[in-house]
VMD Tcl script that draws the C-alpha trace (Angstrom):
set ca {
  {-108.68 25.07 32.49}
  {-108.98 26.31 28.90}
  {-107.65 28.96 26.54}
  {-109.28 31.97 24.93}
  {-107.61 33.54 21.92}
  {-108.19 36.57 19.77}
  {-108.27 40.22 20.83}
  {-112.05 40.58 21.03}
  {-112.63 37.41 23.07}
  {-109.90 38.28 25.56}
  {-111.15 41.86 25.90}
  {-114.65 40.65 26.69}
  {-113.28 38.21 29.30}
  {-111.31 41.06 30.90}
  {-114.38 43.27 31.06}
  {-116.85 40.61 32.15}
  {-114.99 38.38 34.63}
  {-111.28 39.07 35.11}
  {-111.25 36.81 38.19}
  {-111.40 33.79 35.86}
  {-108.21 34.80 34.08}
  {-105.06 33.08 35.27}
  {-102.55 34.41 32.74}
  {-102.42 36.27 29.42}
  {-99.67 35.62 26.87}
  {-98.83 38.10 24.13}
  {-96.81 37.62 20.97}
  {-93.41 39.21 21.33}
  {-92.73 42.05 18.92}
  {-96.38 42.50 17.83}
  {-97.88 45.96 18.32}
  {-101.21 47.69 17.74}
  {-103.73 49.91 19.59}
  {-106.22 47.12 20.31}
  {-103.50 44.78 21.52}
  {-102.19 47.56 23.73}
  {-105.70 47.97 25.16}
  {-105.63 44.32 26.25}
  {-102.19 44.80 27.84}
  {-103.33 47.92 29.69}
  {-106.49 46.27 31.04}
  {-104.53 43.21 32.14}
  {-102.04 45.37 34.03}
  {-104.83 47.40 35.63}
  {-106.34 44.14 36.89}
  {-102.91 43.02 38.15}
  {-103.05 39.84 36.07}
  {-99.93 37.82 35.21}
  {-98.79 38.48 31.64}
  {-95.93 37.16 29.54}
  {-94.49 37.71 26.07}
  {-93.55 34.72 23.93}
  {-92.60 33.96 20.34}
  {-95.34 33.48 17.75}
  {-94.53 29.77 17.46}
  {-95.44 29.23 21.11}
  {-98.85 30.88 20.69}
  {-99.45 28.99 17.43}
  {-98.82 25.70 19.21}
  {-101.23 26.47 22.06}
  {-103.99 27.87 19.83}
  {-103.80 25.05 17.28}
  {-105.55 26.01 14.06}
  {-107.21 29.06 15.61}
  {-106.24 32.61 14.68}
  {-104.98 34.06 17.97}
  {-104.14 37.62 16.77}
  {-101.14 37.74 19.08}
  {-102.92 37.14 22.39}
  {-103.84 33.99 24.29}
  {-105.62 33.90 27.64}
  {-105.54 31.04 30.14}
  {-108.81 30.88 32.10}
  {-110.41 28.69 34.72}
  {-113.61 26.89 33.85}
  {-116.61 29.18 33.45}
  {-118.80 29.43 36.51}
  {-122.28 28.02 36.06}
  {-125.44 28.48 38.08}
  {-127.79 25.94 39.55}
  {-131.05 25.72 37.61}
  {-133.11 27.25 40.42}
  {-130.62 30.12 40.86}
  {-130.76 30.96 37.18}
  {-134.56 30.95 37.21}
  {-134.69 33.21 40.27}
  {-132.48 35.81 38.55}
  {-134.73 36.03 35.49}
  {-136.47 39.18 34.40}
  {-140.18 39.36 33.53}
  {-141.63 37.69 31.50}
  {-138.45 35.62 31.19}
  {-136.61 34.15 28.22}
  {-134.46 31.01 28.32}
  {-132.78 28.71 25.82}
  {-132.50 24.96 26.33}
  {-129.95 23.16 24.14}
  {-130.60 19.48 23.54}
  {-127.26 18.16 22.29}
  {-125.54 20.91 20.27}
  {-122.14 19.40 19.40}
  {-120.52 21.92 17.06}
  {-118.56 24.65 18.93}
  {-119.27 27.18 16.17}
  {-123.02 26.61 16.48}
  {-122.91 26.83 20.27}
  {-120.89 30.04 20.12}
  {-123.27 31.60 17.60}
  {-126.29 30.64 19.73}
  {-124.72 32.17 22.84}
  {-124.08 35.36 20.89}
  {-127.71 35.54 19.74}
  {-128.88 34.78 23.29}
  {-126.83 37.64 24.70}
  {-127.92 40.10 22.01}
  {-131.57 39.15 22.58}
  {-131.23 39.65 26.33}
  {-132.01 36.04 27.23}
  {-132.05 35.35 30.97}
  {-129.98 32.21 30.60}
  {-128.94 29.19 28.58}
  {-129.24 25.59 29.77}
  {-126.53 23.23 28.49}
  {-126.36 19.43 28.84}
  {-123.58 18.02 31.02}
  {-122.91 15.19 28.55}
  {-122.86 14.53 24.80}
  {-122.67 18.20 23.84}
  {-120.12 20.93 23.16}
  {-118.57 22.48 26.25}
  {-117.52 26.05 26.93}
  {-114.20 25.81 25.13}
  {-112.05 28.60 23.76}
  {-113.48 27.88 20.30}
  {-117.00 28.43 21.63}
  {-116.07 31.69 23.33}
  {-114.38 32.96 20.16}
  {-117.36 31.95 18.00}
  {-119.63 33.86 20.37}
  {-117.57 37.04 19.76}
  {-117.08 37.28 23.52}
  {-120.80 36.99 24.36}
  {-120.19 33.75 26.28}
  {-118.56 35.83 29.01}
  {-121.87 37.64 29.63}
  {-124.50 34.87 29.33}
  {-125.78 33.10 32.45}
  {-125.36 29.37 31.99}
  {-126.63 26.33 33.86}
  {-125.80 22.68 33.21}
  {-128.41 19.92 33.41}
  {-128.37 16.12 33.39}
  {-131.87 15.32 32.13}
  {-133.58 17.56 29.55}
  {-136.99 16.05 30.24}
  {-136.69 16.76 33.98}
  {-135.47 20.28 33.22}
  {-138.52 20.95 31.05}
  {-140.80 19.69 33.82}
  {-139.13 22.09 36.25}
  {-139.53 24.98 33.82}
  {-143.23 24.20 33.56}
  {-143.53 24.21 37.36}
  {-142.18 27.76 37.25}
  {-144.84 28.79 34.73}
  {-142.51 28.83 31.74}
  {-143.87 27.72 28.37}
  {-141.51 25.48 26.40}
  {-141.36 25.76 22.62}
  {-139.27 23.30 20.64}
  {-138.00 24.05 17.14}
  {-138.65 21.00 14.98}
  {-138.47 21.01 11.18}
  {-141.61 19.85 9.39}
  {-144.15 20.50 12.13}
  {-147.42 22.14 11.07}
  {-147.39 25.00 13.58}
  {-145.24 27.92 12.43}
  {-142.95 29.95 14.67}
  {-145.22 33.00 14.59}
  {-148.29 30.96 15.64}
  {-147.10 30.92 19.28}
  {-147.56 33.80 21.72}
  {-144.03 34.46 22.99}
  {-145.11 37.26 25.30}
  {-145.51 34.61 27.98}
  {-142.51 33.32 29.98}
  {-140.68 31.28 27.34}
  {-138.00 28.63 27.01}
  {-136.83 28.01 23.45}
  {-135.69 24.40 23.02}
  {-133.17 23.59 20.27}
  {-132.05 20.15 19.15}
  {-128.70 18.87 17.90}
  {-127.32 19.34 14.40}
  {-128.13 15.84 13.15}
  {-131.12 14.34 14.94}
  {-132.80 17.50 16.17}
  {-134.84 17.19 19.36}
  {-134.79 13.83 21.10}
  {-138.12 12.01 21.29}
  {-138.70 12.55 25.03}
  {-137.87 16.24 24.68}
  {-140.33 16.61 21.80}
  {-143.03 14.98 23.90}
  {-142.37 17.22 26.89}
  {-142.50 20.54 25.01}
  {-145.71 22.57 25.19}
  {-145.37 23.48 21.50}
  {-143.41 22.24 18.53}
  {-142.92 24.82 15.81}
  {-141.06 25.05 12.53}
  {-139.65 27.86 10.41}
  {-141.01 27.64 6.85}
  {-138.55 26.67 4.14}
  {-139.00 27.02 0.38}
  {-135.75 25.55 -0.91}
  {-134.62 21.97 -1.44}
  {-132.79 21.76 1.91}
  {-135.25 20.75 4.59}
  {-134.14 22.92 7.49}
  {-132.01 25.84 8.63}
  {-128.73 25.53 10.47}
  {-129.54 25.38 14.20}
  {-127.70 28.59 15.07}
  {-129.46 30.44 12.24}
  {-132.82 29.04 13.40}
  {-132.05 30.18 16.94}
  {-131.39 33.73 15.75}
  {-134.60 33.82 13.73}
  {-136.66 32.50 16.64}
  {-135.16 34.98 19.10}
  {-135.88 37.82 16.69}
  {-139.54 36.73 16.50}
  {-139.74 36.63 20.29}
  {-138.35 40.16 20.55}
  {-140.65 41.37 17.77}
  {-143.72 40.10 19.59}
  {-142.67 41.44 22.95}
  {-141.95 44.90 21.60}
  {-145.11 45.29 19.54}
  {-148.13 44.39 21.68}
  {-149.31 43.73 25.26}
  {-149.31 40.22 26.65}
  {-152.14 38.05 25.40}
  {-153.38 34.53 25.76}
  {-151.27 31.65 24.46}
  {-153.32 29.36 22.27}
}
mol new
graphics top color blue
foreach p $ca { graphics top sphere $p radius 0.5 }
foreach p [lrange $ca 0 end-1] q [lrange $ca 1 end] { graphics top cylinder $p $q radius 0.2 }
display resetview
């Protein structure tokens, strides 16, 4: 069980999967059209609601800015790897996260994945950020719409993706091949490493390609969520501009 907070995040949860919502708490005495929209949708869905003092919401939300609404939800449903792959569109676009620990980064990546129309995101079961309220809020509600699967072994997952004809491209700072040197019109899984170490050694070895995004400043790499957005934009650019070709 976890909490979502903030008007936008709760609205997206109501629209995407109200069955997950167990209760919504509103700040007593706070009014506004967007807050009223949340109340109306909750009542239409026959969800339990309550009104409490601001101090109670502050305590539950911690340091987060709740905007007068807090939503208690069950854990997000996840798909088995094979189920997620079977639901993919053509040519298919997936994101594999190898140890993202910062909730803000995970939320931002989920938002970019949803905007780019990715078919799913694979998250590690251990040593990584989970689908917390902070992640959902950072995703601007996109986490409620993204298909997610959890995996135990990234190297085994990559092998399975290859068996399904999906090319795996890992982002790794300093590699000679640039992002735009890969043909992303093929079925693609974009593999992103953690904030500190990047891709683990076995994951690097399993990827079909390792690519970098050129940098010209003194800092050696982009933030992982920024890099994810740039890579997804390049994938969409290629897929919208030319017919499928041959991956080099």
